[in-house]
C-alpha positions in Angstrom: -21.6 -32.6 53.7 -25.1 -31.5 51.9 -24.3 -28.1 52.4 -20.9 -28.4 50.9 -22.3 -30.3 48.0 -24.8 -27.3 47.5 -22.2 -24.8 48.0 -19.9 -26.2 45.2 -22.8 -26.8 43.2 -23.9 -23.1 42.9 -20.3 -21.9 42.7 -19.7 -24.1 39.5 -23.2 -22.6 37.9 -21.8 -19.0 38.9 -18.7 -19.3 37.2 -20.5 -21.0 33.9 -22.8 -18.0 33.8 -19.7 -15.6 34.1 -18.2 -17.5 31.4 -21.5 -17.4 29.4 -22.0 -13.9 29.9 -21.5 -11.4 26.7 -18.1 -9.3 27.0 -18.7 -6.1 29.3 -19.9 -3.1 27.0 -16.7 -1.0 28.1 -13.9 -3.3 26.8 -12.6 -1.4 23.2 -13.4 -2.7 19.9 -10.4 -4.0 17.9 -8.5 -1.4 16.1 -9.2 -3.1 12.7 -13.1 -2.4 13.4 -12.7 1.1 14.7 -11.0 2.4 11.4 -13.1 0.0 9.2 -9.9 -1.5 7.8 -6.2 -2.4 8.7 -3.8 0.6 8.6 -1.3 -0.5 5.9 2.4 -1.1 7.2 5.4 0.9 5.6 7.5 -2.0 3.9 11.0 -1.2 2.4 12.4 -4.1 0.1 15.3 -4.5 -2.3 15.8 -7.0 -5.3 19.6 -6.4 -4.7 19.2 -8.5 -1.2 17.1 -10.2 1.3 16.4 -8.4 4.8 19.3 -9.4 6.8 20.9 -11.4 3.7 24.4 -10.7 2.5 24.9 -7.2 -0.2 26.4 -8.6 -3.3 29.8 -6.8 -3.6 28.9 -4.9 -6.5 27.1 -2.3 -4.4 30.4 -2.1 -2.1 33.8 -0.7 -2.4 35.0 -3.8 -4.1 32.6 -3.7 -6.8 31.1 -0.4 -8.7 30.1 1.2 -5.7 26.8 1.5 -7.2 23.6 1.9 -5.2 21.0 -1.3 -4.8 17.6 -0.7 -5.6 14.9 -0.2 -3.3 11.2 -0.3 -3.2 8.3 0.8 -0.6 4.9 0.1 -0.2 2.2 0.2 2.5 2.2 4.5 2.6 0.1 5.7 5.4 -2.5 8.4 5.2 -0.8 11.9 5.8 2.4 11.3 4.1 4.1 14.0 2.2 7.3 12.8 1.5 9.9 10.5 2.4 13.5 10.4 3.7 16.4 7.8 3.6 19.3 7.0 5.6 21.7 4.5 5.3 23.9 3.5 8.4 26.5 1.2 9.4 26.5 1.0 13.1 29.5 -1.3 13.4 31.9 1.1 11.8 34.6 2.0 14.4 34.0 5.3 15.2 31.5 6.9 17.8 28.1 6.8 16.0 28.9 4.2 13.4 29.1 5.6 9.7 26.3 6.9 7.6 26.3 6.0 3.7 23.4 7.6 2.1 21.2 10.5 3.2 18.3 11.3 1.3 14.9 13.7 1.8 12.3 15.2 0.1 11.5 12.3 -2.0 7.7 13.0 -3.1 4.9 11.1 -1.8 4.3 10.0 -5.5 7.6 8.0 -5.5 7.9 4.6 -4.3 11.3 3.3 -5.9 14.6 4.3 -6.2 16.6 2.5 -9.4 19.6 1.0 -9.0 22.6 3.1 -9.6 21.5 6.3 -8.7 23.2 9.4 -9.8 25.7 10.7 -7.1 24.3 14.5 -7.7 22.4 16.7 -5.0 19.0 15.9 -7.0 17.4 12.5 -7.7 15.5 11.6 -10.9 11.7 11.9 -10.1 12.3 14.1 -6.9 14.7 13.8 -3.6 17.5 15.5 -2.5 20.8 13.7 -1.5 22.6 15.0 1.5 26.2 14.6 2.5 27.3 10.7 3.6 30.2 10.5 6.2 32.5 10.6 3.4 31.5 14.1 2.6 29.8 13.7 -0.7 26.8 13.4 -2.2 24.9 10.0 -2.9 25.6 6.7 -2.2 28.6 5.4 -0.6 28.6 1.5 -0.6 29.8 -0.6 2.3 33.5 -1.0 3.0 34.3 -2.5 6.1 38.0 -2.7 7.7 37.4 -6.0 9.4 34.7 -8.5 10.4 31.0 -8.5 8.9 28.9 -5.1 9.3 25.2 -4.5 9.2 24.0 -1.7 7.1 20.4 -0.2 8.1 18.3 1.0 5.2 15.8 3.1 6.9 13.0 5.0 4.9 10.8 7.6 7.0 7.4 8.8 5.7 6.9 12.3 6.7 4.0 14.8 6.9 6.1 17.6 5.5 8.7 18.8 3.4 12.1 19.6 5.0 13.7 22.9 4.9 17.1 21.4 4.5 20.2 22.4 2.2 21.9 19.8 0.1 24.8 20.0 2.7 22.7 18.3 5.2 24.1 15.2 7.2 22.3 12.5 9.1 22.2 14.5 12.5 20.3 17.5 10.5 18.1 15.3 8.9 17.1 13.3 12.0 16.6 16.8 13.8 14.3 18.2 11.0 12.4 15.1 11.0 11.4 15.2 14.8 7.5 15.1 15.4 7.1 14.5 11.4 7.6 11.1 11.2 4.4 9.3 10.2 5.9 5.9 9.7 9.1 4.3 9.4 10.4 1.0 7.4 13.9 -1.1 7.7 16.0 -3.1 5.7 18.9 -4.5 6.8 21.8 -5.9 4.9 25.3 -7.7 5.7 28.8 -7.4 4.4 32.2 -8.6 4.8 34.9 -7.8 2.7 36.5 -10.4 0.5 39.8 -8.7 0.2 42.3 -6.3 1.7 40.9 -3.0 0.1 40.6 -0.8 2.8 38.3 2.4 3.6 
């Protein structure tokens, strides 16, 4: 019995010492310490709707079909331009429906005003490619039935893209490969309130 007690005491003492011992030197330091500060996270917001909220009808085919205001922050180092894709994966067609394509937005720009012109060039910089309606600029939500999700995806890129004004989503995604520094996403929902089809 004495041997058992002695063994138990030594075991407990060893465990206590192990718990009190400093962490091994080979453990990596927290990433924030290695960098000196936390890397900013790219964030995309809109004053028109909340994340995962409903998109107001004025930004859709049932309203004036104007684009919502967008703003972003937390731009990472190495960013040279931004690109934006607005896509509806719930559209009843293979690959969904792309509502907006923009690229080569200068790094000095952090905002797209409401009702962006439907021209090839945006005020302040940026090129608008073709949406799936075959037109440049924003094309608002117009789901044929049910509630659809609309993903506004912003990409921070380390280069300017050599794309034409006729570029589509697939062209942009191909050109961005290997150049995405960071990505932010904002999703809004919409369900039509009338029988207008598109």
